[in-house]
N, C-alpha and C positions, 0 to 999 in steps of 0.2 A: 794695054787696059788694062786698069787695076779691079780686081774683084771685089765686090763691096760683100759682107756679112751684112744681112739687116735680120740684128734681134731683140727682142721687147723680155729686158728683166720684169721678171714678179716680184715683189717686198715681200712677199710673204707664202709660202709653203704651204698656205692653205685655200690660196687662190689656186693652186693649179688645177683642183676636180672640177673648178667651172670653166674651164676655156669648152670652146667649143670650135671644133674647127670653120669654115665657111670657106666659101669660094674665091679664088683671087682674080678671078676677075672683076668682083666688086669693082662697083667708084669706091665706093669709100677705103675699099682697102686699095686700091693704087695711088687714090689721095696721100694715103698716110706713107703712104712707099714714096713717092713721090716726094714727098714733103722730109722725109728724113732723111735720103738722097739728098733732096738739096741744102739741107742743114750741115750733112756733112763738109759737102764740100766748100761749105760757107767757112770753115773753119779748118780748112784747113789749105797749104800755099796753091796760089792759081795755076800754078803750070800744070797740075795733076789735080785730074777730075775723076771721081769714081761715076761707075754706073754700074744700075742692076744687070745679069747677066740668065738667074733665073730665079723662081721664088718657089720651093720646096714644099713649103707649109704653109697657111695663114690661122690664126688661131684668135678668137678674142673672147671675155669675160662678161 
């Protein structure tokens, strides 16, 4: 099982002040996470797939 690190890159440092913590169980957060993992797996060799093991924190702007 490969671990997949889910991260979001913020283009501007100014935007960091606008980030707020959100509940990781919110459906929109789960959907975004699943979308990211699915897209990541599409770009990888079909023999190996990644899956989420643990979400530490979720934030939004």
